[in-house]
C-alpha positions as CSV (number, residue, x, y, z in Angstrom):
1,M,-30.8,-61.3,-39.4
2,Q,-30.0,-61.7,-35.7
3,S,-29.4,-58.6,-33.6
4,F,-26.1,-57.5,-32.3
5,P,-26.4,-57.4,-28.5
6,F,-25.3,-54.3,-26.5
7,K,-23.2,-56.5,-24.2
8,A,-21.1,-57.5,-27.2
9,R,-20.0,-53.9,-27.8
10,L,-17.3,-51.8,-26.2
11,S,-19.5,-49.0,-25.1
12,Q,-17.5,-46.7,-22.8
13,P,-14.3,-44.8,-23.4
14,G,-12.6,-46.8,-20.6
15,H,-13.2,-50.0,-22.5
16,Y,-11.5,-48.6,-25.6
17,R,-8.7,-47.1,-23.5
18,R,-7.9,-50.5,-21.9
19,V,-7.4,-52.0,-25.3
20,F,-5.4,-49.1,-26.7
21,D,-3.2,-48.8,-23.6
22,G,-2.3,-52.5,-23.4
23,P,-3.2,-54.6,-26.4
24,N,-2.0,-58.2,-26.0
25,V,-2.3,-58.9,-29.7
26,K,-2.1,-56.8,-32.8
27,V,-2.8,-58.0,-36.3
28,S,-3.2,-55.9,-39.4
29,S,-3.7,-55.8,-43.2
30,K,-3.5,-52.9,-45.6
31,A,-7.1,-52.0,-44.9
32,F,-7.5,-52.8,-41.1
33,L,-5.7,-52.9,-37.8
34,L,-7.1,-55.2,-35.1
35,L,-6.1,-54.8,-31.4
36,A,-7.1,-57.3,-28.8
37,A,-6.8,-57.4,-25.0
38,E,-7.8,-60.4,-23.0
39,N,-10.8,-60.1,-20.7
40,N,-12.2,-62.4,-18.0
41,D,-15.8,-61.8,-18.7
42,G,-16.3,-64.9,-20.8
43,L,-17.7,-62.8,-23.6
44,S,-15.8,-61.2,-26.4
45,R,-16.7,-57.5,-27.2
46,I,-15.9,-55.4,-30.2
47,G,-15.4,-51.7,-30.9
48,I,-15.2,-50.4,-34.5
49,I,-13.5,-47.2,-35.5
50,V,-13.9,-45.9,-39.1
51,A,-12.6,-42.4,-39.2
52,K,-14.1,-39.8,-41.5
53,K,-10.6,-38.8,-42.4
54,N,-10.0,-42.3,-43.9
55,I,-13.4,-42.9,-45.5
56,R,-15.3,-39.8,-46.4
57,L,-18.8,-41.0,-47.2
58,A,-21.0,-42.0,-44.3
59,S,-22.7,-44.7,-46.4
60,R,-19.3,-46.4,-47.0
61,R,-18.3,-46.0,-43.3
62,N,-21.5,-47.7,-42.3
63,R,-21.1,-50.4,-44.9
64,I,-17.7,-51.3,-43.4
65,K,-19.1,-51.3,-39.9
66,R,-22.0,-53.5,-40.8
67,I,-19.7,-56.1,-42.4
68,I,-17.4,-56.1,-39.4
69,R,-20.2,-56.5,-37.0
70,E,-21.7,-59.4,-39.0
71,Q,-18.4,-61.1,-39.3
72,F,-17.8,-60.8,-35.6
73,R,-21.3,-62.1,-34.8
74,L,-20.8,-65.2,-37.0
75,S,-17.1,-65.9,-36.0
76,T,-16.0,-67.9,-33.1
77,L,-13.1,-66.5,-31.1
78,R,-11.4,-69.2,-29.0
79,R,-10.7,-66.8,-26.2
80,S,-12.6,-64.1,-24.4
81,M,-11.2,-60.7,-25.5
82,D,-12.0,-57.1,-26.2
83,L,-11.3,-56.1,-29.8
84,V,-10.9,-52.8,-31.5
85,V,-11.0,-52.7,-35.3
86,L,-9.6,-49.6,-37.0
87,A,-10.3,-49.1,-40.7
88,R,-7.6,-47.6,-42.8
89,S,-8.2,-45.6,-46.0
90,P,-7.6,-48.6,-48.4
91,A,-10.7,-50.2,-46.9
92,D,-12.8,-47.7,-48.9
93,K,-11.6,-49.3,-52.1
94,L,-12.6,-52.8,-51.2
95,D,-15.9,-54.3,-52.2
96,N,-18.1,-56.3,-49.8
97,P,-16.6,-59.7,-50.4
98,A,-13.0,-58.4,-50.1
99,V,-13.8,-56.7,-46.8
100,W,-15.4,-59.9,-45.6
101,Q,-12.4,-62.0,-46.6
102,D,-9.9,-59.5,-45.1
103,I,-11.7,-59.5,-41.8
104,A,-12.1,-63.3,-41.8
105,R,-8.3,-63.6,-42.3
106,L,-7.7,-61.2,-39.4
107,W,-10.0,-63.3,-37.1
108,D,-7.9,-66.4,-38.0
109,Q,-4.7,-64.5,-37.2
110,I,-6.1,-63.1,-33.9
111,N,-7.1,-66.7,-32.9
112,A,-3.7,-68.1,-33.7
113,T,-1.8,-65.3,-32.1
114,A,-3.9,-65.3,-29.0
115,D,-3.5,-69.1,-28.6
116,R,0.3,-68.7,-28.7
117,R,0.4,-65.6,-26.5
118,W,-2.1,-66.7,-23.8
119,A,-1.3,-70.4,-23.8
120,G,-0.5,-71.8,-20.4
């Protein structure tokens, strides 16, 4: 498995704050909320929030984060953006393939919405 480079992560509170304060695009499902803000770095970055309040067991929180990171690493976003993925409590009930499909659908939605929103 390839590594997930540090430069592909939102690593500071200011990075998260910028996405939370002014997301250009929001897409969601029952299990996840995805916020995106355009950046000019030429590289998309991701931050993942899985609250203990929503998913109690650490092993399940880590499983969700691993799947999201791998899906991000393998996906191709058409625009450079900062993303924050928030897991909701129904994510705990999904098995691995269901999480994978749900996140893949959100990537497709974020690409389509970003293309419409940032076109021009």
